KOLTI-431511 format. One record per residue (C-alpha): residue number from 0; x, y, z. Coordinates in steps of 0.1 Angstrom, whole numbers, plus 5000, padded with zeros to 4 digits. Layout:
resi,east,north,up
NUM,X,Y,Z $
...
***
This chain:
resi,east,north,up
0,0633,1411,4458 $
1,0648,1433,4434 $
2,0664,1466,4447 $
3,0667,1499,4427 $
4,0699,1504,4448 $
5,0720,1487,4473 $
6,0731,1505,4504 $
7,0766,1501,4515 $
8,0781,1510,4549 $
9,0786,1547,4549 $
10,0777,1552,4511 $
11,0751,1540,4485 $
12,0752,1535,4448 $
13,0728,1550,4423 $
14,0735,1523,4394 $
15,0704,1513,4375 $
16,0682,1536,4396 $
17,0655,1539,4384 $
18,0646,1514,4358 $
19,0638,1531,4325 $
20,0604,1513,4322 $
21,0591,1520,4357 $
22,0558,1538,4361 $
23,0548,1561,4388 $
24,0548,1543,4421 $
25,0530,1545,4457 $
26,0558,1551,4478 $
27,0568,1558,4516 $
28,0597,1559,4539 $
29,0597,1535,4570 $
30,0616,1515,4596 $
31,0612,1480,4609 $
32,0612,1467,4643 $
33,0635,1435,4650 $
34,0623,1400,4643 $
35,0616,1394,4680 $
36,0593,1423,4684 $
37,0576,1414,4653 $
38,0570,1379,4664 $
39,0556,1392,4696 $
40,0533,1415,4679 $
41,0521,1388,4653 $
42,0515,1365,4684 $
43,0493,1389,4701 $
44,0473,1397,4668 $
45,0468,1360,4663 $
46,0456,1355,4699 $
47,0430,1383,4693 $
48,0417,1376,4658 $
49,0388,1356,4652 $
50,0369,1345,4619 $
51,0349,1373,4604 $
52,0358,1396,4632 $
53,0355,1428,4610 $
54,0393,1435,4613 $
55,0417,1432,4586 $
56,0449,1423,4603 $
57,0483,1434,4590 $
58,0505,1404,4581 $
59,0536,1397,4599 $
60,0556,1405,4567 $
61,0540,1439,4563 $
62,0547,1452,4599 $
63,0563,1486,4596 $
64,0564,1522,4610 $
65,0558,1548,4583 $
66,0579,1581,4587 $
67,0567,1596,4555 $
68,0540,1587,4530 $
69,0553,1602,4497 $
70,0522,1596,4474 $
71,0501,1573,4453 $
72,0519,1580,4420 $
73,0554,1592,4426 $
74,0578,1596,4396 $
75,0608,1573,4399 $
76,0631,1602,4390 $
77,0617,1622,4421 $
78,0625,1592,4442 $
79,0658,1591,4428 $
80,0666,1626,4437 $
81,0651,1621,4472 $
82,0676,1591,4478 $
83,0703,1620,4483 $
84,0683,1635,4511 $
85,0675,1603,4527 $
86,0712,1593,4527 $
87,0721,1625,4543 $
88,0694,1619,4570 $
89,0708,1584,4577 $
90,0745,1598,4577 $
91,0735,1622,4604 $
92,0717,1598,4625 $
93,0731,1573,4651 $
94,0715,1539,4659 $
95,0688,1542,4688 $
96,0662,1521,4706 $
97,0626,1520,4703 $
98,0603,1502,4729 $
99,0571,1486,4715 $
100,0547,1488,4746 $
101,0508,1490,4748 $
102,0479,1484,4724 $
103,0455,1511,4714 $
104,0431,1523,4688 $
105,0421,1553,4667 $
106,0400,1571,4678 $
107,0397,1548,4709 $
108,0391,1511,4717 $
109,0353,1515,4722 $
110,0350,1527,4686 $
111,0381,1518,4668 $
112,0392,1524,4632 $
113,0426,1513,4635 $
114,0443,1492,4660 $
115,0480,1500,4670 $
116,0510,1491,4690 $
117,0525,1521,4708 $
118,0562,1531,4703 $
119,0582,1549,4730 $
120,0614,1567,4718 $
121,0624,1604,4715 $
122,0648,1598,4689 $
123,0621,1582,4666 $
124,0599,1615,4665 $
125,0631,1635,4658 $
126,0640,1612,4630 $
127,0606,1614,4615 $
128,0608,1651,4616 $
129,0643,1649,4597 $
130,0627,1627,4571 $
131,0597,1650,4567 $
132,0621,1678,4562 $
133,0644,1662,4537 $
134,0612,1651,4518 $
135,0601,1688,4516 $
136,0634,1700,4503 $
137,0630,1676,4474 $
138,0594,1689,4465 $
139,0572,1664,4485 $
140,0543,1680,4502 $
141,0544,1684,4539 $
142,0521,1666,4561 $
143,0498,1689,4581 $
144,0489,1665,4609 $
145,0515,1659,4638 $
146,0534,1626,4633 $
147,0523,1601,4659 $
148,0546,1571,4667 $
149,0527,1540,4664 $
150,0528,1507,4644 $
151,0494,1498,4628 $
152,0485,1461,4634 $
153,0448,1461,4623 $
154,0422,1482,4602 $
155,0386,1478,4615 $
156,0358,1475,4588 $
157,0331,1472,4613 $
158,0334,1493,4644 $
159,0306,1471,4661 $
160,0333,1446,4672 $
161,0321,1414,4689 $
162,0322,1414,4729 $
163,0349,1387,4728 $
164,0372,1407,4705 $
165,0366,1438,4724 $
166,0376,1421,4756 $
167,0408,1406,4739 $
168,0418,1441,4729 $
169,0414,1455,4763 $
170,0433,1425,4779 $
171,0463,1434,4757 $
172,0465,1471,4764 $
173,0496,1469,4788 $
174,0514,1443,4767 $
175,0553,1447,4763 $
176,0564,1437,4729 $
177,0603,1444,4736 $
178,0627,1468,4723 $
179,0643,1472,4688 $
180,0676,1489,4679 $
181,0668,1510,4648 $
182,0698,1511,4625 $
183,0683,1523,4591 $
184,0655,1538,4573 $
185,0640,1522,4541 $
186,0624,1535,4509 $
187,0595,1512,4500 $
188,0572,1507,4470 $
189,0536,1496,4478 $
190,0519,1472,4455 $
191,0481,1471,4458 $
192,0462,1439,4451 $
193,0426,1427,4459 $
194,0440,1403,4485 $
195,0460,1431,4502 $
196,0492,1452,4499 $
197,0527,1442,4497 $
198,0558,1461,4501 $
199,0591,1461,4481 $
200,0622,1477,4498 $
201,0638,1499,4470 $
202,0666,1514,4491 $
203,0680,1511,4526 $
204,0701,1538,4542 $
205,0723,1527,4572 $
206,0727,1549,4601 $
207,0762,1558,4612 $
208,0774,1549,4647 $
209,0790,1578,4668 $
***
Protein backbone atom coordinates (compact mmCIF):
# COMPACT_ATOMS: atom_id res chain seq x y z
CA UNK A 1 0.00 0.00 0.00
CA UNK A 2 1.55 3.27 -1.09
CA UNK A 3 1.72 6.07 1.44
CA UNK A 4 1.98 9.74 0.58
CA UNK A 5 4.02 10.21 3.69
CA UNK A 6 5.37 8.06 6.46
CA UNK A 7 4.76 8.97 10.07
CA UNK A 8 7.71 8.73 12.41
CA UNK A 9 7.53 8.84 16.20
CA UNK A 10 7.16 12.48 17.24
CA UNK A 11 7.45 13.83 13.67
CA UNK A 12 6.40 13.19 10.08
CA UNK A 13 7.82 13.77 6.62
CA UNK A 14 6.28 15.56 3.64
CA UNK A 15 8.56 13.95 1.06
CA UNK A 16 6.75 13.19 -2.22
CA UNK A 17 3.45 14.45 -0.86
CA UNK A 18 1.35 14.72 -2.92
CA UNK A 19 2.20 12.99 -6.23
CA UNK A 20 2.01 15.49 -9.09
CA UNK A 21 -0.38 13.35 -11.14
CA UNK A 22 -2.89 12.71 -8.35
CA UNK A 23 -6.45 13.82 -9.07
CA UNK A 24 -8.97 15.05 -6.46
CA UNK A 25 -9.79 12.28 -3.99
CA UNK A 26 -12.54 11.20 -1.61
CA UNK A 27 -10.91 11.51 1.81
CA UNK A 28 -11.60 11.18 5.52
CA UNK A 29 -9.85 11.01 8.89
CA UNK A 30 -10.43 7.92 11.02
CA UNK A 31 -9.18 5.53 13.68
CA UNK A 32 -9.08 1.74 13.72
CA UNK A 33 -9.84 -0.53 16.66
CA UNK A 34 -7.31 -3.25 17.48
CA UNK A 35 -7.29 -6.63 15.74
CA UNK A 36 -8.97 -8.48 18.61
CA UNK A 37 -11.93 -6.07 18.66
CA UNK A 38 -12.26 -6.10 14.87
CA UNK A 39 -12.16 -9.92 14.91
CA UNK A 40 -14.96 -10.00 17.49
CA UNK A 41 -17.06 -7.56 15.46
CA UNK A 42 -16.49 -9.54 12.25
CA UNK A 43 -17.45 -12.78 14.01
CA UNK A 44 -20.71 -11.24 15.22
CA UNK A 45 -21.49 -9.90 11.75
CA UNK A 46 -20.84 -13.37 10.29
CA UNK A 47 -23.18 -14.93 12.85
CA UNK A 48 -25.99 -12.55 11.87
CA UNK A 49 -25.62 -12.35 8.09
CA UNK A 50 -27.64 -14.56 5.80
CA UNK A 51 -27.79 -14.90 2.00
CA UNK A 52 -29.91 -12.13 0.45
CA UNK A 53 -30.62 -10.59 3.86
CA UNK A 54 -30.86 -7.07 2.41
CA UNK A 55 -27.79 -5.85 4.34
CA UNK A 56 -24.46 -4.80 2.85
CA UNK A 57 -22.05 -5.84 5.59
CA UNK A 58 -18.80 -3.93 6.01
CA UNK A 59 -15.82 -6.22 5.28
CA UNK A 60 -13.39 -6.85 8.14
CA UNK A 61 -10.67 -4.92 6.27
CA UNK A 62 -12.88 -1.81 6.05
CA UNK A 63 -13.92 -1.48 9.69
CA UNK A 64 -13.07 2.02 10.91
CA UNK A 65 -14.41 4.94 12.93
CA UNK A 66 -14.74 8.14 10.89
CA UNK A 67 -13.74 11.26 12.82
CA UNK A 68 -14.11 13.67 9.89
CA UNK A 69 -15.33 13.18 6.32
CA UNK A 70 -13.39 15.70 4.23
CA UNK A 71 -15.29 15.45 0.95
CA UNK A 72 -15.74 13.47 -2.29
CA UNK A 73 -13.26 15.46 -4.42
CA UNK A 74 -10.53 16.99 -2.30
CA UNK A 75 -7.54 18.66 -3.93
CA UNK A 76 -4.39 16.79 -2.80
CA UNK A 77 -2.71 20.11 -2.04
CA UNK A 78 -5.43 20.82 0.53
CA UNK A 79 -4.73 17.45 2.11
CA UNK A 80 -1.03 18.26 2.21
CA UNK A 81 -1.77 21.46 4.11
CA UNK A 82 -4.15 19.64 6.46
CA UNK A 83 -1.42 17.23 7.54
CA UNK A 84 0.14 20.01 9.59
CA UNK A 85 -3.10 20.40 11.52
CA UNK A 86 -3.52 16.66 12.02
CA UNK A 87 0.07 16.36 13.20
CA UNK A 88 -0.61 19.09 15.76
CA UNK A 89 -3.76 17.30 16.96
CA UNK A 90 -1.83 14.04 17.36
CA UNK A 91 1.07 15.76 19.12
CA UNK A 92 -1.33 17.08 21.77
CA UNK A 93 -3.16 13.76 22.24
CA UNK A 94 -2.15 10.92 24.56
CA UNK A 95 -3.17 7.30 23.83
CA UNK A 96 -6.55 6.41 25.30
CA UNK A 97 -8.95 3.48 25.52
CA UNK A 98 -12.22 2.94 23.65
CA UNK A 99 -14.64 0.17 24.63
CA UNK A 100 -16.68 -1.38 21.83
CA UNK A 101 -19.91 -2.54 23.39
CA UNK A 102 -23.50 -2.96 22.23
CA UNK A 103 -25.14 -3.20 18.84
CA UNK A 104 -27.73 -0.76 17.51
CA UNK A 105 -29.11 0.83 14.36
CA UNK A 106 -30.13 4.15 12.85
CA UNK A 107 -32.86 5.19 13.39
CA UNK A 108 -33.66 2.01 15.39
CA UNK A 109 -33.51 -1.78 15.15
CA UNK A 110 -37.17 -2.00 14.12
CA UNK A 111 -36.61 0.04 10.95
CA UNK A 112 -32.83 0.09 10.46
CA UNK A 113 -30.89 1.97 7.80
CA UNK A 114 -27.45 1.39 9.26
CA UNK A 115 -26.22 -1.10 11.85
CA UNK A 116 -23.49 -0.07 14.25
CA UNK A 117 -21.37 -1.06 17.24
CA UNK A 118 -21.42 1.37 20.15
CA UNK A 119 -18.19 3.06 21.26
CA UNK A 120 -17.64 4.26 24.81
CA UNK A 121 -14.95 6.84 25.54
CA UNK A 122 -14.99 10.46 26.64
CA UNK A 123 -11.63 11.00 24.95
CA UNK A 124 -12.91 9.81 21.56
CA UNK A 125 -15.52 12.57 21.34
CA UNK A 126 -12.92 15.14 22.37
CA UNK A 127 -10.55 13.85 19.66
CA UNK A 128 -13.27 14.11 17.01
CA UNK A 129 -13.89 17.72 18.08
CA UNK A 130 -10.19 18.56 17.75
CA UNK A 131 -10.00 17.00 14.29
CA UNK A 132 -13.12 18.93 13.27
CA UNK A 133 -11.61 22.19 14.50
CA UNK A 134 -8.28 21.53 12.78
CA UNK A 135 -10.04 20.71 9.51
CA UNK A 136 -12.03 23.94 9.71
CA UNK A 137 -8.82 25.91 10.19
CA UNK A 138 -7.59 24.54 6.87
CA UNK A 139 -10.76 25.43 4.99
CA UNK A 140 -12.86 22.29 5.31
CA UNK A 141 -16.56 22.80 5.96
CA UNK A 142 -17.75 22.15 9.50
CA UNK A 143 -20.22 19.34 10.06
CA UNK A 144 -23.64 20.62 11.16
CA UNK A 145 -24.65 17.40 12.86
CA UNK A 146 -23.33 16.42 16.28
CA UNK A 147 -20.62 13.78 16.03
CA UNK A 148 -21.76 10.35 17.20
CA UNK A 149 -19.28 7.73 18.31
CA UNK A 150 -20.11 4.49 16.52
CA UNK A 151 -18.59 1.95 14.15
CA UNK A 152 -20.79 1.08 11.18
CA UNK A 153 -20.88 -2.65 10.41
CA UNK A 154 -23.77 -2.85 7.93
CA UNK A 155 -25.93 -0.72 5.64
CA UNK A 156 -29.51 -1.88 5.16
CA UNK A 157 -30.88 -1.87 1.63
CA UNK A 158 -34.24 -3.37 2.58
CA UNK A 159 -35.71 -2.20 5.90
CA UNK A 160 -38.20 -5.07 5.85
CA UNK A 161 -35.75 -7.52 7.38
CA UNK A 162 -36.49 -11.17 7.79
CA UNK A 163 -37.64 -12.21 11.24
CA UNK A 164 -34.54 -14.37 11.72
CA UNK A 165 -32.21 -11.46 10.93
CA UNK A 166 -34.12 -9.12 13.20
CA UNK A 167 -33.98 -11.66 16.04
CA UNK A 168 -30.23 -12.11 15.56
CA UNK A 169 -29.70 -8.34 15.72
CA UNK A 170 -31.69 -8.07 18.94
CA UNK A 171 -29.78 -11.01 20.44
CA UNK A 172 -26.50 -9.15 19.87
CA UNK A 173 -27.61 -5.87 21.49
CA UNK A 174 -25.49 -6.33 24.63
CA UNK A 175 -22.40 -7.89 23.03
CA UNK A 176 -19.08 -6.78 24.49
CA UNK A 177 -16.48 -6.69 21.70
CA UNK A 178 -13.56 -5.60 23.88
CA UNK A 179 -11.40 -2.52 24.40
CA UNK A 180 -8.79 -0.88 22.17
CA UNK A 181 -5.98 1.50 23.01
CA UNK A 182 -6.08 4.22 20.36
CA UNK A 183 -2.61 5.51 19.54
CA UNK A 184 -2.98 7.36 16.23
CA UNK A 185 -5.25 8.95 13.65
CA UNK A 186 -5.06 8.21 9.93
CA UNK A 187 -5.86 10.17 6.80
CA UNK A 188 -7.55 7.85 4.29
CA UNK A 189 -8.38 7.92 0.63
CA UNK A 190 -11.56 6.08 -0.42
CA UNK A 191 -11.67 4.16 -3.70
CA UNK A 192 -15.21 3.57 -4.97
CA UNK A 193 -16.02 0.50 -7.05
CA UNK A 194 -19.17 -1.46 -8.01
CA UNK A 195 -18.14 -4.30 -5.70
CA UNK A 196 -17.68 -1.91 -2.78
CA UNK A 197 -15.31 0.71 -1.39
CA UNK A 198 -11.69 0.17 -0.40
CA UNK A 199 -9.59 2.46 1.75
CA UNK A 200 -5.98 3.53 1.33
CA UNK A 201 -4.07 4.91 4.31
CA UNK A 202 -2.29 8.05 3.13
CA UNK A 203 -0.78 9.28 6.39
CA UNK A 204 -0.77 8.15 10.00
CA UNK A 205 -0.14 10.52 12.92
CA UNK A 206 1.07 8.98 16.18
CA UNK A 207 -0.12 10.23 19.55
CA UNK A 208 2.41 11.30 22.17
CA UNK A 209 2.43 9.50 25.53
CA UNK A 210 2.41 11.84 28.49
